[in-house]
C-alpha positions as a printed Julia matrix, in Angstrom:
165×3 Matrix{Float64}:
 -137.68    7.53   -97.9
 -136.11    5.06  -100.51
 -136.31    1.82   -98.97
 -138.14   -0.52   -97.32
 -135.07   -0.91   -95.52
 -135.19    2.37   -93.84
 -138.57    2.38   -92.71
 -138.51   -0.98   -91.31
 -134.77    0.79   -89.44
 -137.22    3.05   -88.19
 -139.25    1.23   -86.46
 -137.3    -0.92   -85.05
 -135.51    1.6    -83.53
 -139.31    2.96   -82.53
 -138.79    0.0    -80.61
 -135.52    0.77   -78.71
 -137.39    3.82   -76.93
 -136.59    2.51   -73.38
 -140.42    3.04   -72.52
 -141.47    0.66   -69.46
 -144.74   -1.19   -71.01
 -146.74   -3.22   -68.59
 -147.81   -5.59   -71.5
 -144.3    -6.93   -72.0
 -143.17   -9.06   -69.45
 -140.68  -11.66   -71.44
 -138.07  -11.18   -74.72
 -140.59  -12.57   -76.87
 -142.58  -10.25   -76.79
 -140.4    -7.26   -76.71
 -139.5    -8.45   -80.09
 -143.32   -9.12   -81.3
 -143.77   -5.15   -80.67
 -141.09   -4.47   -82.34
 -141.81   -6.32   -84.67
 -145.32   -4.34   -84.84
 -143.99   -1.11   -84.65
 -141.95   -2.44   -87.99
 -144.79   -3.63   -89.87
 -146.22   -0.09   -88.76
 -143.63    2.15   -90.42
 -143.43    0.39   -93.06
 -147.63    0.25   -93.76
 -148.12    3.18   -96.02
 -146.02    1.24   -98.59
 -149.0    -1.58   -98.94
 -150.19    0.76  -101.93
 -147.94   -1.07  -104.21
 -149.26   -4.42  -103.31
 -153.15   -3.7   -102.76
 -154.16   -2.61  -106.46
 -156.93   -0.31  -104.84
 -154.67    1.71  -102.82
 -152.47    1.82  -105.58
 -152.3     5.69  -106.91
 -153.78    4.74  -110.06
 -156.17    3.89  -108.94
 -156.58    7.24  -106.78
 -155.71   10.07  -108.87
 -152.34   10.07  -108.61
 -152.77   10.13  -105.22
 -150.82    7.93  -102.58
 -153.66    7.91  -100.63
 -151.73    5.56   -98.05
 -149.24    8.12   -97.65
 -152.07   10.9    -95.61
 -151.86   11.21   -92.01
 -155.28    9.73   -91.72
 -154.08    6.22   -93.36
 -151.24    6.52   -90.94
 -153.73    6.93   -88.23
 -155.04    3.87   -88.87
 -153.27    0.74   -87.63
 -151.71    3.52   -84.3
 -155.61    3.77   -83.3
 -156.57   -0.53   -83.96
 -153.38   -0.83   -81.66
 -153.82    1.67   -78.93
 -158.0     0.26   -79.08
 -156.75   -3.22   -78.67
 -154.46   -2.29   -75.78
 -157.03   -0.24   -73.9
 -159.55   -2.86   -74.23
 -157.23   -5.52   -72.7
 -156.94   -3.59   -69.71
 -153.37   -2.33   -70.55
 -152.62    0.33   -67.55
 -152.41    3.72   -68.14
 -148.57    4.44   -68.2
 -148.17    1.87   -70.4
 -150.73    3.18   -72.94
 -149.26    7.06   -72.99
 -145.69    4.87   -73.89
 -147.08    2.69   -76.47
 -149.28    5.37   -77.99
 -146.34    7.35   -78.75
 -144.12    4.33   -80.15
 -147.12    3.93   -82.6
 -147.39    7.24   -83.64
 -144.23    7.96   -84.35
 -143.34    4.75   -85.93
 -146.3     5.59   -88.31
 -145.32    9.08   -89.05
 -141.77    7.99   -89.41
 -142.56    6.7    -92.66
 -144.65    9.87   -94.19
 -141.5    12.24   -92.34
 -139.01   10.01   -94.62
 -140.19   10.06   -97.25
 -141.17   13.87   -97.65
 -137.32   14.37   -97.46
 -136.68   12.28  -100.5
 -138.14   15.43  -102.28
 -139.31   13.93  -104.58
 -143.11   12.27  -104.76
 -146.07   14.88  -103.95
 -148.11   13.4   -101.24
 -151.43   13.82   -99.73
 -151.0    14.84   -95.91
 -155.03   15.65   -95.49
 -156.32   13.11   -97.49
 -159.78   12.75   -98.12
 -159.96   16.66   -96.47
 -161.26   18.45   -99.69
 -161.16   15.22  -101.56
 -162.04   14.23  -104.29
 -162.93   18.03  -105.5
 -158.81   19.23  -104.17
 -155.51   17.29  -104.71
 -154.28   19.1   -101.83
 -150.49   17.82  -101.7
 -146.72   17.99  -100.38
 -143.62   18.21  -101.52
 -140.42   19.81   -99.98
 -138.4    21.4   -102.85
 -135.07   19.78  -101.87
 -134.48   16.48  -101.08
 -131.94   15.57   -98.73
 -132.9    11.31   -99.03
 -132.36    9.23  -102.04
 -134.95    8.4   -104.16
 -135.44    4.51  -105.08
 -137.87    5.45  -108.18
 -139.7     2.3   -108.41
 -139.37   -0.66  -105.47
 -137.65   -3.76  -107.53
 -135.14   -6.02  -105.37
 -132.79   -5.33  -108.86
 -133.05   -1.54  -108.52
 -129.68   -0.06  -107.64
 -131.53    2.7   -106.39
 -133.84    0.77  -103.77
 -130.37   -0.46  -101.94
 -128.29    2.31  -102.25
 -129.01    3.78   -98.6
 -127.89   -0.44   -96.65
 -124.42    0.54   -96.62
 -125.42    3.89   -94.9
 -127.73    2.19   -92.67
 -126.6    -1.24   -91.69
 -123.8    -0.17   -89.4
 -126.84    1.66   -87.01
 -128.24   -1.65   -86.25
 -126.45   -2.82   -82.57
 -129.64   -4.95   -81.56
């Protein structure tokens, strides 16, 4: 996906799944949970702002777009929820949401079809750079993330009408 907006919307949409979570008892907590799902959904793009995660520091690999990295925040979230005594049903429902939010980023970026992603990093690393890229793209590519970049905002007119809540 080409934009911060698109990834955020994916995380928010996962939060709209009507799954009962016992640890959410107020409207404020519901908003905070959805906000956390948005953070999980956009987390792989942290490589734009953290120098040691940037592809230039990792042999051109976007290591934050691997299944390993995508699983970190969901695992931390689930350990926290388990540690606070969340019931099994809510833990299962929360795990579905955090995993979907996390994988939405990798999935959307794969559908752009421009950048090869090291999905299984760090397996076989550093001896091999196993990267995957679809031979086609069905989502727009932004090129580089910049507020002045027209392509960074190109999906907004399509996605804005989808926001209802």
